[in-house]
MARPATOR-243435 format. One record per atom (N, C-alpha, C, O, CB): x, y, z; atom name; residue in three letters. Coordinates in nm, 2 decimals. Glycine has a CB too. Example, Ala and Ser with C-alpha at 12.3 -4.5 7.8 and 13.67 -1.06 7.14 Angstrom:
! MARPATOR-243435
NODE_x_y_z_atome_residu
NODE_1.32_-0.57_0.78_N_ALA
NODE_1.23_-0.45_0.78_CA_ALA
NODE_1.32_-0.33_0.78_C_ALA
NODE_1.42_-0.33_0.85_O_ALA
NODE_1.13_-0.45_0.90_CB_ALA
NODE_1.28_-0.22_0.71_N_SER
NODE_1.37_-0.11_0.71_CA_SER
NODE_1.29_0.00_0.79_C_SER
NODE_1.34_0.11_0.80_O_SER
NODE_1.41_-0.06_0.57_CB_SER
//
This chain:
! MARPATOR-243435
NODE_x_y_z_atome_residu
NODE_1.20_-0.56_-1.49_N_MET
NODE_1.09_-0.50_-1.41_CA_MET
NODE_0.96_-0.56_-1.46_C_MET
NODE_0.94_-0.57_-1.58_O_MET
NODE_1.09_-0.35_-1.43_CB_MET
NODE_0.88_-0.60_-1.37_N_VAL
NODE_0.75_-0.66_-1.40_CA_VAL
NODE_0.64_-0.56_-1.42_C_VAL
NODE_0.65_-0.45_-1.36_O_VAL
NODE_0.71_-0.76_-1.29_CB_VAL
NODE_0.55_-0.58_-1.52_N_ASP
NODE_0.44_-0.49_-1.54_CA_ASP
NODE_0.33_-0.52_-1.44_C_ASP
NODE_0.27_-0.63_-1.44_O_ASP
NODE_0.39_-0.50_-1.69_CB_ASP
NODE_0.30_-0.42_-1.35_N_PHE
NODE_0.20_-0.44_-1.25_CA_PHE
NODE_0.06_-0.39_-1.29_C_PHE
NODE_-0.03_-0.38_-1.21_O_PHE
NODE_0.24_-0.37_-1.12_CB_PHE
NODE_0.05_-0.36_-1.42_N_GLY
NODE_-0.08_-0.32_-1.47_CA_GLY
NODE_-0.09_-0.17_-1.49_C_GLY
NODE_-0.16_-0.12_-1.58_O_GLY
NODE_-0.19_-0.37_-1.38_CB_GLY
NODE_-0.03_-0.09_-1.40_N_PHE
NODE_-0.03_0.05_-1.41_CA_PHE
NODE_0.09_0.11_-1.34_C_PHE
NODE_0.14_0.05_-1.25_O_PHE
NODE_-0.16_0.11_-1.35_CB_PHE
NODE_0.12_0.23_-1.38_N_GLU
NODE_0.24_0.30_-1.33_CA_GLU
NODE_0.19_0.41_-1.23_C_GLU
NODE_0.10_0.48_-1.27_O_GLU
NODE_0.33_0.36_-1.44_CB_GLU
NODE_0.25_0.42_-1.12_N_VAL
NODE_0.21_0.52_-1.02_CA_VAL
NODE_0.31_0.63_-1.03_C_VAL
NODE_0.43_0.61_-1.01_O_VAL
NODE_0.21_0.46_-0.87_CB_VAL
NODE_0.27_0.75_-1.06_N_PRO
NODE_0.36_0.87_-1.07_CA_PRO
NODE_0.44_0.89_-0.94_C_PRO
NODE_0.38_0.87_-0.83_O_PRO
NODE_0.28_0.99_-1.11_CB_PRO
NODE_0.56_0.94_-0.95_N_LYS
NODE_0.64_0.97_-0.83_CA_LYS
NODE_0.57_1.06_-0.73_C_LYS
NODE_0.58_1.03_-0.61_O_LYS
NODE_0.77_1.04_-0.88_CB_LYS
NODE_0.50_1.16_-0.78_N_GLU
NODE_0.43_1.25_-0.68_CA_GLU
NODE_0.33_1.17_-0.60_C_GLU
NODE_0.31_1.20_-0.48_O_GLU
NODE_0.36_1.36_-0.76_CB_GLU
NODE_0.25_1.08_-0.66_N_LEU
NODE_0.15_1.00_-0.59_CA_LEU
NODE_0.22_0.90_-0.49_C_LEU
NODE_0.17_0.88_-0.38_O_LEU
NODE_0.06_0.93_-0.69_CB_LEU
NODE_0.33_0.85_-0.54_N_GLN
NODE_0.41_0.76_-0.45_CA_GLN
NODE_0.45_0.83_-0.32_C_GLN
NODE_0.44_0.78_-0.21_O_GLN
NODE_0.53_0.70_-0.52_CB_GLN
NODE_0.50_0.95_-0.34_N_GLU
NODE_0.54_1.03_-0.23_CA_GLU
NODE_0.43_1.07_-0.13_C_GLU
NODE_0.44_1.07_-0.01_O_GLU
NODE_0.61_1.16_-0.28_CB_GLU
NODE_0.31_1.10_-0.19_N_ARG
NODE_0.19_1.13_-0.11_CA_ARG
NODE_0.15_1.01_-0.03_C_ARG
NODE_0.11_1.02_0.09_O_ARG
NODE_0.07_1.18_-0.20_CB_ARG
NODE_0.16_0.89_-0.09_N_GLN
NODE_0.12_0.77_-0.01_CA_GLN
NODE_0.22_0.75_0.10_C_GLN
NODE_0.18_0.71_0.21_O_GLN
NODE_0.13_0.65_-0.11_CB_GLN
NODE_0.35_0.77_0.08_N_LEU
NODE_0.45_0.75_0.18_CA_LEU
NODE_0.43_0.85_0.29_C_LEU
NODE_0.45_0.82_0.41_O_LEU
NODE_0.59_0.76_0.12_CB_LEU
NODE_0.40_0.97_0.26_N_MET
NODE_0.37_1.08_0.36_CA_MET
NODE_0.25_1.04_0.44_C_MET
NODE_0.25_1.06_0.57_O_MET
NODE_0.35_1.22_0.29_CB_MET
NODE_0.15_0.99_0.38_N_LEU
NODE_0.03_0.95_0.45_CA_LEU
NODE_0.06_0.83_0.55_C_LEU
NODE_0.02_0.83_0.67_O_LEU
NODE_-0.08_0.90_0.36_CB_LEU
NODE_0.15_0.74_0.51_N_LEU
NODE_0.19_0.63_0.60_CA_LEU
NODE_0.26_0.69_0.72_C_LEU
NODE_0.24_0.64_0.83_O_LEU
NODE_0.28_0.54_0.52_CB_LEU
NODE_0.35_0.79_0.70_N_GLU
NODE_0.42_0.85_0.81_CA_GLU
NODE_0.33_0.90_0.91_C_GLU
NODE_0.35_0.89_1.03_O_GLU
NODE_0.51_0.96_0.75_CB_GLU
NODE_0.22_0.97_0.86_N_LYS
NODE_0.12_1.02_0.95_CA_LYS
NODE_0.05_0.91_1.03_C_LYS
NODE_0.02_0.92_1.15_O_LYS
NODE_0.02_1.11_0.88_CB_LYS
NODE_0.01_0.81_0.95_N_LEU
NODE_-0.07_0.70_1.01_CA_LEU
NODE_0.00_0.61_1.11_C_LEU
NODE_-0.06_0.55_1.19_O_LEU
NODE_-0.13_0.62_0.90_CB_LEU
NODE_0.13_0.61_1.10_N_LYS
NODE_0.20_0.52_1.19_CA_LYS
NODE_0.18_0.57_1.33_C_LYS
NODE_0.20_0.50_1.43_O_LYS
NODE_0.35_0.51_1.16_CB_LYS
NODE_0.15_0.70_1.34_N_LYS
NODE_0.13_0.76_1.48_CA_LYS
NODE_-0.02_0.76_1.51_C_LYS
NODE_-0.06_0.71_1.62_O_LYS
NODE_0.19_0.91_1.48_CB_LYS
NODE_-0.10_0.82_1.42_N_GLY
NODE_-0.24_0.84_1.46_CA_GLY
NODE_-0.34_0.75_1.39_C_GLY
NODE_-0.46_0.75_1.43_O_GLY
NODE_-0.28_0.98_1.42_CB_GLY
NODE_-0.30_0.67_1.30_N_GLY
NODE_-0.40_0.57_1.24_CA_GLY
NODE_-0.36_0.43_1.27_C_GLY
NODE_-0.30_0.40_1.37_O_GLY
NODE_-0.40_0.60_1.09_CB_GLY
NODE_-0.40_0.34_1.18_N_LYS
NODE_-0.37_0.20_1.21_CA_LYS
NODE_-0.33_0.14_1.07_C_LYS
NODE_-0.40_0.14_0.98_O_LYS
NODE_-0.50_0.13_1.26_CB_LYS
NODE_-0.20_0.09_1.08_N_ILE
NODE_-0.15_0.03_0.96_CA_ILE
NODE_-0.10_-0.11_1.00_C_ILE
NODE_-0.06_-0.14_1.11_O_ILE
NODE_-0.04_0.11_0.89_CB_ILE
NODE_-0.10_-0.20_0.90_N_LYS
NODE_-0.05_-0.34_0.92_CA_LYS
NODE_0.07_-0.35_0.82_C_LYS
NODE_0.05_-0.32_0.70_O_LYS
NODE_-0.16_-0.45_0.90_CB_LYS
NODE_0.18_-0.40_0.87_N_VAL
NODE_0.30_-0.40_0.79_CA_VAL
NODE_0.34_-0.55_0.77_C_VAL
NODE_0.33_-0.64_0.85_O_VAL
NODE_0.41_-0.33_0.87_CB_VAL
NODE_0.39_-0.57_0.64_N_GLY
NODE_0.43_-0.70_0.61_CA_GLY
NODE_0.33_-0.77_0.52_C_GLY
NODE_0.21_-0.75_0.52_O_GLY
NODE_0.47_-0.79_0.73_CB_GLY
NODE_0.38_-0.87_0.44_N_VAL
NODE_0.29_-0.94_0.34_CA_VAL
NODE_0.19_-1.02_0.41_C_VAL
NODE_0.07_-1.01_0.37_O_VAL
NODE_0.38_-1.03_0.25_CB_VAL
NODE_0.22_-1.09_0.52_N_ASN
NODE_0.13_-1.18_0.59_CA_ASN
NODE_0.02_-1.09_0.65_C_ASN
NODE_-0.10_-1.12_0.64_O_ASN
NODE_0.20_-1.26_0.69_CB_ASN
NODE_0.05_-0.99_0.72_N_GLU
NODE_-0.04_-0.90_0.79_CA_GLU
NODE_-0.13_-0.83_0.69_C_GLU
NODE_-0.26_-0.82_0.70_O_GLU
NODE_0.03_-0.80_0.88_CB_GLU
NODE_-0.07_-0.79_0.58_N_THR
NODE_-0.15_-0.72_0.47_CA_THR
NODE_-0.25_-0.82_0.41_C_THR
NODE_-0.36_-0.78_0.39_O_THR
NODE_-0.05_-0.66_0.36_CB_THR
NODE_-0.20_-0.94_0.38_N_THR
NODE_-0.29_-1.04_0.32_CA_THR
NODE_-0.41_-1.07_0.41_C_THR
NODE_-0.52_-1.07_0.36_O_THR
NODE_-0.21_-1.17_0.30_CB_THR
NODE_-0.38_-1.08_0.54_N_LYS
NODE_-0.49_-1.10_0.64_CA_LYS
NODE_-0.60_-0.99_0.63_C_LYS
NODE_-0.72_-1.01_0.64_O_LYS
NODE_-0.44_-1.12_0.78_CB_LYS
NODE_-0.55_-0.86_0.63_N_MET
NODE_-0.64_-0.75_0.63_CA_MET
NODE_-0.72_-0.74_0.50_C_MET
NODE_-0.84_-0.71_0.51_O_MET
NODE_-0.56_-0.62_0.64_CB_MET
NODE_-0.66_-0.78_0.39_N_VAL
NODE_-0.73_-0.78_0.26_CA_VAL
NODE_-0.84_-0.90_0.27_C_VAL
NODE_-0.95_-0.87_0.23_O_VAL
NODE_-0.64_-0.80_0.14_CB_VAL
NODE_-0.80_-1.01_0.31_N_GLU
NODE_-0.89_-1.13_0.32_CA_GLU
NODE_-1.01_-1.10_0.41_C_GLU
NODE_-1.12_-1.14_0.38_O_GLU
NODE_-0.82_-1.25_0.36_CB_GLU
NODE_-0.99_-1.02_0.52_N_ARG
NODE_-1.09_-0.99_0.61_CA_ARG
NODE_-1.18_-0.87_0.56_C_ARG
NODE_-1.28_-0.84_0.61_O_ARG
NODE_-1.04_-0.96_0.75_CB_ARG
NODE_-1.13_-0.81_0.45_N_GLY
NODE_-1.20_-0.70_0.39_CA_GLY
NODE_-1.19_-0.57_0.47_C_GLY
NODE_-1.27_-0.48_0.45_O_GLY
NODE_-1.34_-0.73_0.38_CB_GLY
NODE_-1.09_-0.55_0.56_N_VAL
NODE_-1.08_-0.43_0.64_CA_VAL
NODE_-0.97_-0.33_0.59_C_VAL
NODE_-0.97_-0.22_0.64_O_VAL
NODE_-1.05_-0.47_0.78_CB_VAL
NODE_-0.89_-0.37_0.49_N_ALA
NODE_-0.79_-0.28_0.44_CA_ALA
NODE_-0.86_-0.17_0.36_C_ALA
NODE_-0.95_-0.20_0.28_O_ALA
NODE_-0.68_-0.36_0.35_CB_ALA
NODE_-0.81_-0.05_0.37_N_LYS
NODE_-0.87_0.06_0.29_CA_LYS
NODE_-0.78_0.09_0.17_C_LYS
NODE_-0.83_0.14_0.07_O_LYS
NODE_-0.88_0.19_0.38_CB_LYS
NODE_-0.65_0.06_0.19_N_LEU
NODE_-0.56_0.08_0.08_CA_LEU
NODE_-0.44_-0.01_0.11_C_LEU
NODE_-0.39_-0.02_0.22_O_LEU
NODE_-0.51_0.23_0.06_CB_LEU
NODE_-0.39_-0.08_0.00_N_VAL
NODE_-0.27_-0.16_0.01_CA_VAL
NODE_-0.16_-0.10_-0.07_C_VAL
NODE_-0.18_-0.06_-0.19_O_VAL
NODE_-0.30_-0.31_-0.03_CB_VAL
NODE_-0.04_-0.09_-0.01_N_ILE
NODE_0.07_-0.03_-0.08_CA_ILE
NODE_0.18_-0.14_-0.09_C_ILE
NODE_0.22_-0.20_0.01_O_ILE
NODE_0.13_0.10_-0.01_CB_ILE
NODE_0.22_-0.17_-0.21_N_ILE
NODE_0.32_-0.28_-0.24_CA_ILE
NODE_0.45_-0.22_-0.29_C_ILE
NODE_0.44_-0.13_-0.38_O_ILE
NODE_0.26_-0.38_-0.34_CB_ILE
NODE_0.56_-0.27_-0.25_N_ALA
NODE_0.69_-0.23_-0.30_CA_ALA
NODE_0.72_-0.30_-0.43_C_ALA
NODE_0.69_-0.42_-0.44_O_ALA
NODE_0.80_-0.25_-0.20_CB_ALA
NODE_0.78_-0.23_-0.53_N_LYS
NODE_0.80_-0.29_-0.66_CA_LYS
NODE_0.93_-0.37_-0.66_C_LYS
NODE_0.95_-0.45_-0.75_O_LYS
NODE_0.81_-0.18_-0.76_CB_LYS
NODE_1.02_-0.34_-0.56_N_ASP
NODE_1.16_-0.41_-0.57_CA_ASP
NODE_1.17_-0.53_-0.49_C_ASP
NODE_1.27_-0.57_-0.44_O_ASP
NODE_1.26_-0.31_-0.53_CB_ASP
NODE_1.05_-0.60_-0.46_N_VAL
NODE_1.05_-0.72_-0.38_CA_VAL
NODE_1.12_-0.84_-0.46_C_VAL
NODE_1.09_-0.86_-0.58_O_VAL
NODE_0.91_-0.76_-0.34_CB_VAL
NODE_1.20_-0.91_-0.39_N_GLN
NODE_1.26_-1.03_-0.45_CA_GLN
NODE_1.25_-1.15_-0.36_C_GLN
NODE_1.28_-1.13_-0.24_O_GLN
NODE_1.41_-1.01_-0.49_CB_GLN
NODE_1.20_-1.26_-0.40_N_PRO
NODE_1.14_-1.29_-0.53_CA_PRO
NODE_1.00_-1.22_-0.54_C_PRO
NODE_0.93_-1.21_-0.44_O_PRO
NODE_1.13_-1.44_-0.56_CB_PRO
NODE_0.96_-1.19_-0.66_N_LEU
NODE_0.83_-1.12_-0.68_CA_LEU
NODE_0.71_-1.20_-0.64_C_LEU
NODE_0.60_-1.15_-0.60_O_LEU
NODE_0.82_-1.08_-0.82_CB_LEU
NODE_0.73_-1.33_-0.63_N_GLU
NODE_0.62_-1.42_-0.59_CA_GLU
NODE_0.56_-1.39_-0.45_C_GLU
NODE_0.45_-1.42_-0.42_O_GLU
NODE_0.66_-1.57_-0.60_CB_GLU
NODE_0.65_-1.33_-0.37_N_LEU
NODE_0.60_-1.29_-0.24_CA_LEU
NODE_0.48_-1.20_-0.23_C_LEU
NODE_0.40_-1.21_-0.14_O_LEU
NODE_0.72_-1.23_-0.16_CB_LEU
NODE_0.47_-1.11_-0.33_N_VAL
NODE_0.36_-1.01_-0.34_CA_VAL
NODE_0.27_-1.03_-0.45_C_VAL
NODE_0.17_-0.95_-0.46_O_VAL
NODE_0.42_-0.88_-0.33_CB_VAL
NODE_0.30_-1.12_-0.54_N_MET
NODE_0.21_-1.13_-0.67_CA_MET
NODE_0.07_-1.16_-0.64_C_MET
NODE_-0.02_-1.12_-0.72_O_MET
NODE_0.27_-1.24_-0.76_CB_MET
NODE_0.04_-1.22_-0.53_N_HIS
NODE_-0.10_-1.25_-0.50_CA_HIS
NODE_-0.18_-1.13_-0.45_C_HIS
NODE_-0.30_-1.13_-0.46_O_HIS
NODE_-0.11_-1.36_-0.39_CB_HIS
NODE_-0.11_-1.03_-0.40_N_LEU
NODE_-0.18_-0.91_-0.34_CA_LEU
NODE_-0.27_-0.84_-0.44_C_LEU
NODE_-0.39_-0.81_-0.40_O_LEU
NODE_-0.08_-0.82_-0.28_CB_LEU
NODE_-0.22_-0.80_-0.56_N_PRO
NODE_-0.32_-0.73_-0.65_CA_PRO
NODE_-0.44_-0.82_-0.68_C_PRO
NODE_-0.55_-0.77_-0.70_O_PRO
NODE_-0.25_-0.69_-0.78_CB_PRO
NODE_-0.42_-0.95_-0.69_N_LEU
NODE_-0.53_-1.04_-0.73_CA_LEU
NODE_-0.64_-1.04_-0.62_C_LEU
NODE_-0.76_-1.03_-0.64_O_LEU
NODE_-0.48_-1.18_-0.75_CB_LEU
NODE_-0.59_-1.06_-0.49_N_ILE
NODE_-0.69_-1.07_-0.38_CA_ILE
NODE_-0.75_-0.93_-0.36_C_ILE
NODE_-0.87_-0.92_-0.31_O_ILE
NODE_-0.63_-1.12_-0.26_CB_ILE
NODE_-0.68_-0.82_-0.38_N_CYS
NODE_-0.73_-0.69_-0.37_CA_CYS
NODE_-0.84_-0.66_-0.47_C_CYS
NODE_-0.95_-0.61_-0.43_O_CYS
NODE_-0.62_-0.58_-0.38_CB_CYS
NODE_-0.82_-0.71_-0.59_N_LYS
NODE_-0.93_-0.69_-0.69_CA_LYS
NODE_-1.05_-0.77_-0.65_C_LYS
NODE_-1.16_-0.72_-0.66_O_LYS
NODE_-0.87_-0.74_-0.83_CB_LYS
NODE_-1.03_-0.89_-0.61_N_GLU
NODE_-1.13_-0.98_-0.56_CA_GLU
NODE_-1.22_-0.92_-0.46_C_GLU
NODE_-1.34_-0.93_-0.46_O_GLU
NODE_-1.08_-1.12_-0.51_CB_GLU
NODE_-1.15_-0.85_-0.36_N_LYS
NODE_-1.22_-0.79_-0.25_CA_LYS
NODE_-1.26_-0.64_-0.27_C_LYS
NODE_-1.31_-0.58_-0.18_O_LYS
NODE_-1.14_-0.80_-0.12_CB_LYS
NODE_-1.23_-0.60_-0.39_N_ASN
NODE_-1.25_-0.46_-0.43_CA_ASN
NODE_-1.18_-0.36_-0.33_C_ASN
NODE_-1.24_-0.26_-0.29_O_ASN
NODE_-1.40_-0.43_-0.43_CB_ASN
NODE_-1.06_-0.39_-0.30_N_ILE
NODE_-0.98_-0.30_-0.22_CA_ILE
NODE_-0.87_-0.24_-0.31_C_ILE
NODE_-0.80_-0.31_-0.38_O_ILE
NODE_-0.91_-0.38_-0.10_CB_ILE
NODE_-0.86_-0.10_-0.30_N_PRO
NODE_-0.76_-0.04_-0.39_CA_PRO
NODE_-0.62_-0.07_-0.35_C_PRO
NODE_-0.59_-0.09_-0.23_O_PRO
NODE_-0.78_0.12_-0.39_CB_PRO
NODE_-0.53_-0.08_-0.45_N_TYR
NODE_-0.39_-0.11_-0.42_CA_TYR
NODE_-0.30_-0.02_-0.50_C_TYR
NODE_-0.34_0.02_-0.61_O_TYR
NODE_-0.35_-0.26_-0.44_CB_TYR
NODE_-0.18_0.00_-0.46_N_SER
NODE_-0.09_0.09_-0.53_CA_SER
NODE_0.05_0.04_-0.51_C_SER
NODE_0.08_-0.06_-0.44_O_SER
NODE_-0.11_0.24_-0.48_CB_SER
NODE_0.15_0.11_-0.57_N_PHE
NODE_0.29_0.07_-0.56_CA_PHE
NODE_0.38_0.19_-0.52_C_PHE
NODE_0.35_0.30_-0.55_O_PHE
NODE_0.33_0.01_-0.69_CB_PHE
NODE_0.49_0.15_-0.46_N_VAL
NODE_0.60_0.25_-0.44_CA_VAL
NODE_0.72_0.17_-0.49_C_VAL
NODE_0.72_0.05_-0.51_O_VAL
NODE_0.61_0.29_-0.29_CB_VAL
NODE_0.83_0.25_-0.52_N_GLN
NODE_0.95_0.19_-0.58_CA_GLN
NODE_1.03_0.10_-0.49_C_GLN
NODE_1.07_-0.01_-0.53_O_GLN
NODE_1.04_0.30_-0.62_CB_GLN
NODE_1.05_0.14_-0.36_N_ALA
NODE_1.14_0.07_-0.28_CA_ALA
NODE_1.08_0.02_-0.14_C_ALA
NODE_1.01_0.09_-0.07_O_ALA
NODE_1.26_0.15_-0.25_CB_ALA
NODE_1.11_-0.11_-0.11_N_LYS
NODE_1.06_-0.16_0.02_CA_LYS
NODE_1.13_-0.10_0.14_C_LYS
NODE_1.08_-0.09_0.25_O_LYS
NODE_1.08_-0.31_0.02_CB_LYS
NODE_1.26_-0.05_0.11_N_LYS
NODE_1.33_0.01_0.22_CA_LYS
NODE_1.26_0.14_0.27_C_LYS
NODE_1.24_0.16_0.39_O_LYS
NODE_1.48_0.05_0.18_CB_LYS
NODE_1.22_0.22_0.17_N_GLU
NODE_1.15_0.34_0.20_CA_GLU
NODE_1.01_0.32_0.26_C_GLU
NODE_0.96_0.38_0.35_O_GLU
NODE_1.14_0.43_0.08_CB_GLU
NODE_0.94_0.21_0.20_N_LEU
NODE_0.81_0.18_0.25_CA_LEU
NODE_0.82_0.14_0.40_C_LEU
NODE_0.73_0.18_0.48_O_LEU
NODE_0.75_0.06_0.17_CB_LEU
NODE_0.92_0.06_0.44_N_GLY
NODE_0.94_0.02_0.58_CA_GLY
NODE_0.97_0.13_0.67_C_GLY
NODE_0.91_0.15_0.78_O_GLY
NODE_1.05_-0.08_0.58_CB_GLY
NODE_1.06_0.22_0.62_N_GLU
NODE_1.10_0.34_0.70_CA_GLU
NODE_0.98_0.43_0.73_C_GLU
NODE_0.96_0.47_0.84_O_GLU
NODE_1.21_0.42_0.63_CB_GLU
NODE_0.90_0.45_0.63_N_ARG
NODE_0.79_0.54_0.64_CA_ARG
NODE_0.68_0.48_0.73_C_ARG
NODE_0.60_0.55_0.79_O_ARG
NODE_0.73_0.58_0.51_CB_ARG
NODE_0.68_0.35_0.74_N_ALA
NODE_0.58_0.28_0.82_CA_ALA
NODE_0.63_0.27_0.97_C_ALA
NODE_0.56_0.21_1.05_O_ALA
NODE_0.55_0.14_0.76_CB_ALA
NODE_0.75_0.32_0.99_N_GLY
NODE_0.80_0.32_1.13_CA_GLY
NODE_0.90_0.21_1.16_C_GLY
NODE_0.93_0.18_1.28_O_GLY
NODE_0.69_0.32_1.22_CB_GLY
NODE_0.95_0.13_1.06_N_LEU
NODE_1.04_0.02_1.08_CA_LEU
NODE_1.18_0.07_1.06_C_LEU
NODE_1.20_0.17_0.99_O_LEU
NODE_1.00_-0.10_1.00_CB_LEU
NODE_1.28_-0.01_1.11_N_SER
NODE_1.42_0.02_1.07_CA_SER
NODE_1.46_-0.06_0.96_C_SER
NODE_1.58_-0.05_0.91_O_SER
NODE_1.51_0.00_1.20_CB_SER
NODE_1.38_-0.15_0.91_N_VAL
NODE_1.40_-0.23_0.79_CA_VAL
NODE_1.30_-0.21_0.68_C_VAL
NODE_1.20_-0.15_0.71_O_VAL
NODE_1.41_-0.38_0.83_CB_VAL
NODE_1.32_-0.26_0.57_N_GLY
NODE_1.22_-0.25_0.46_CA_GLY
NODE_1.11_-0.35_0.48_C_GLY
NODE_1.11_-0.44_0.56_O_GLY
NODE_1.29_-0.28_0.32_CB_GLY
NODE_1.00_-0.32_0.41_N_THR
NODE_0.88_-0.41_0.41_CA_THR
NODE_0.82_-0.42_0.27_C_THR
NODE_0.83_-0.32_0.19_O_THR
NODE_0.77_-0.37_0.51_CB_THR
NODE_0.77_-0.53_0.24_N_SER
NODE_0.72_-0.55_0.10_CA_SER
NODE_0.58_-0.50_0.08_C_SER
NODE_0.54_-0.46_-0.03_O_SER
NODE_0.72_-0.70_0.07_CB_SER
NODE_0.50_-0.49_0.19_N_ALA
NODE_0.36_-0.44_0.17_CA_ALA
NODE_0.31_-0.38_0.30_C_ALA
NODE_0.35_-0.42_0.41_O_ALA
NODE_0.27_-0.56_0.12_CB_ALA
NODE_0.22_-0.29_0.29_N_VAL
NODE_0.15_-0.22_0.40_CA_VAL
NODE_0.00_-0.21_0.37_C_VAL
NODE_-0.03_-0.18_0.26_O_VAL
NODE_0.22_-0.09_0.43_CB_VAL
NODE_-0.08_-0.24_0.47_N_ALA
NODE_-0.22_-0.22_0.45_CA_ALA
NODE_-0.27_-0.10_0.55_C_ALA
NODE_-0.23_-0.10_0.67_O_ALA
NODE_-0.30_-0.35_0.49_CB_ALA
NODE_-0.34_-0.01_0.49_N_ILE
NODE_-0.40_0.10_0.58_CA_ILE
NODE_-0.53_0.05_0.62_C_ILE
NODE_-0.62_0.02_0.54_O_ILE
NODE_-0.41_0.24_0.50_CB_ILE
NODE_-0.55_0.03_0.75_N_VAL
NODE_-0.68_-0.02_0.81_CA_VAL
NODE_-0.77_0.09_0.86_C_VAL
NODE_-0.89_0.08_0.85_O_VAL
NODE_-0.64_-0.13_0.92_CB_VAL
NODE_-0.71_0.19_0.92_N_ASP
NODE_-0.78_0.30_0.98_CA_ASP
NODE_-0.71_0.43_0.95_C_ASP
NODE_-0.59_0.44_0.99_O_ASP
NODE_-0.81_0.28_1.13_CB_ASP
NODE_-0.77_0.52_0.88_N_GLU
NODE_-0.70_0.64_0.84_CA_GLU
NODE_-0.70_0.75_0.94_C_GLU
NODE_-0.64_0.85_0.92_O_GLU
NODE_-0.77_0.70_0.72_CB_GLU
NODE_-0.76_0.72_1.06_N_GLY
NODE_-0.75_0.82_1.17_CA_GLY
NODE_-0.81_0.96_1.12_C_GLY
NODE_-0.92_0.96_1.07_O_GLY
NODE_-0.61_0.84_1.22_CB_GLY
NODE_-0.73_1.06_1.14_N_GLU
NODE_-0.77_1.20_1.10_CA_GLU
NODE_-0.74_1.23_0.95_C_GLU
NODE_-0.76_1.34_0.91_O_GLU
NODE_-0.71_1.30_1.19_CB_GLU
NODE_-0.68_1.14_0.88_N_SER
NODE_-0.64_1.16_0.74_CA_SER
NODE_-0.74_1.11_0.64_C_SER
NODE_-0.70_1.07_0.53_O_SER
NODE_-0.51_1.10_0.72_CB_SER
NODE_-0.87_1.11_0.68_N_LYS
NODE_-0.97_1.05_0.59_CA_LYS
NODE_-0.97_1.11_0.45_C_LYS
NODE_-0.97_1.04_0.35_O_LYS
NODE_-1.11_1.06_0.65_CB_LYS
NODE_-0.98_1.24_0.45_N_LYS
NODE_-0.98_1.31_0.32_CA_LYS
NODE_-0.86_1.28_0.23_C_LYS
NODE_-0.87_1.26_0.11_O_LYS
NODE_-1.00_1.47_0.34_CB_LYS
NODE_-0.75_1.28_0.29_N_GLU
NODE_-0.62_1.26_0.22_CA_GLU
NODE_-0.62_1.12_0.16_C_GLU
NODE_-0.58_1.09_0.05_O_GLU
NODE_-0.50_1.28_0.31_CB_GLU
NODE_-0.67_1.02_0.24_N_LEU
NODE_-0.67_0.88_0.19_CA_LEU
NODE_-0.77_0.87_0.08_C_LEU
NODE_-0.74_0.80_-0.02_O_LEU
NODE_-0.71_0.79_0.31_CB_LEU
NODE_-0.89_0.93_0.09_N_GLU
NODE_-0.99_0.93_-0.01_CA_GLU
NODE_-0.94_0.98_-0.14_C_GLU
NODE_-0.96_0.93_-0.25_O_GLU
NODE_-1.12_1.01_0.03_CB_GLU
NODE_-0.86_1.09_-0.13_N_ASP
NODE_-0.80_1.15_-0.25_CA_ASP
NODE_-0.70_1.06_-0.32_C_ASP
NODE_-0.70_1.05_-0.44_O_ASP
NODE_-0.73_1.29_-0.22_CB_ASP
NODE_-0.62_1.00_-0.24_N_ILE
NODE_-0.52_0.91_-0.29_CA_ILE
NODE_-0.59_0.79_-0.36_C_ILE
NODE_-0.55_0.74_-0.47_O_ILE
NODE_-0.42_0.86_-0.18_CB_ILE
NODE_-0.69_0.73_-0.29_N_VAL
NODE_-0.76_0.61_-0.34_CA_VAL
NODE_-0.83_0.65_-0.48_C_VAL
NODE_-0.82_0.57_-0.57_O_VAL
NODE_-0.87_0.57_-0.24_CB_VAL
NODE_-0.88_0.77_-0.48_N_LYS
NODE_-0.95_0.81_-0.61_CA_LYS
NODE_-0.85_0.82_-0.72_C_LYS
NODE_-0.87_0.77_-0.83_O_LYS
NODE_-1.01_0.95_-0.59_CB_LYS
NODE_-0.73_0.87_-0.70_N_LYS
NODE_-0.62_0.88_-0.80_CA_LYS
NODE_-0.57_0.74_-0.84_C_LYS
NODE_-0.55_0.72_-0.96_O_LYS
NODE_-0.51_0.97_-0.75_CB_LYS
NODE_-0.56_0.65_-0.74_N_VAL
NODE_-0.51_0.52_-0.77_CA_VAL
NODE_-0.61_0.44_-0.86_C_VAL
NODE_-0.57_0.37_-0.95_O_VAL
NODE_-0.49_0.44_-0.64_CB_VAL
NODE_-0.74_0.46_-0.83_N_LYS
NODE_-0.84_0.39_-0.90_CA_LYS
NODE_-0.85_0.44_-1.05_C_LYS
NODE_-0.87_0.36_-1.14_O_LYS
NODE_-0.98_0.42_-0.84_CB_LYS
NODE_-0.82_0.57_-1.07_N_GLU
NODE_-0.82_0.63_-1.20_CA_GLU
NODE_-0.70_0.57_-1.28_C_GLU
NODE_-0.71_0.53_-1.40_O_GLU
NODE_-0.80_0.78_-1.20_CB_GLU
NODE_-0.59_0.55_-1.21_N_LEU
NODE_-0.47_0.49_-1.28_CA_LEU
NODE_-0.49_0.34_-1.32_C_LEU
NODE_-0.44_0.30_-1.42_O_LEU
NODE_-0.34_0.50_-1.19_CB_LEU
NODE_-0.56_0.27_-1.23_N_ALA
NODE_-0.58_0.13_-1.25_CA_ALA
NODE_-0.68_0.09_-1.36_C_ALA
NODE_-0.69_-0.02_-1.40_O_ALA
NODE_-0.62_0.07_-1.12_CB_ALA
NODE_-0.75_0.19_-1.41_N_LYS
NODE_-0.85_0.16_-1.51_CA_LYS
NODE_-0.79_0.11_-1.64_C_LYS
NODE_-0.86_0.09_-1.74_O_LYS
NODE_-0.94_0.29_-1.54_CB_LYS
//
């Protein structure tokens, strides 16, 4: 297992996944490494969630770096299968960018605050 700089508690991972489930209907999310990268580079991503079980890891290793560069919070979940399912796919995905939180603004702000505390 690679050290991603900080560990995200299970409870916070679950909250992130639940938020994704809500946003796939009422908000705006971008799914996949390429789409996520584009959203970060354009500076429109509000939160990036990366799966830890991606193989090869090189596929997502650039995401934390460009997120830091653009001052966009990023976090992790254990499995790309679950990340994909919660984002509304029938397959796994390596990364997801939340672009518009819709009616879940407060929830997103709370998660971002906790993620930033962990990343210190």
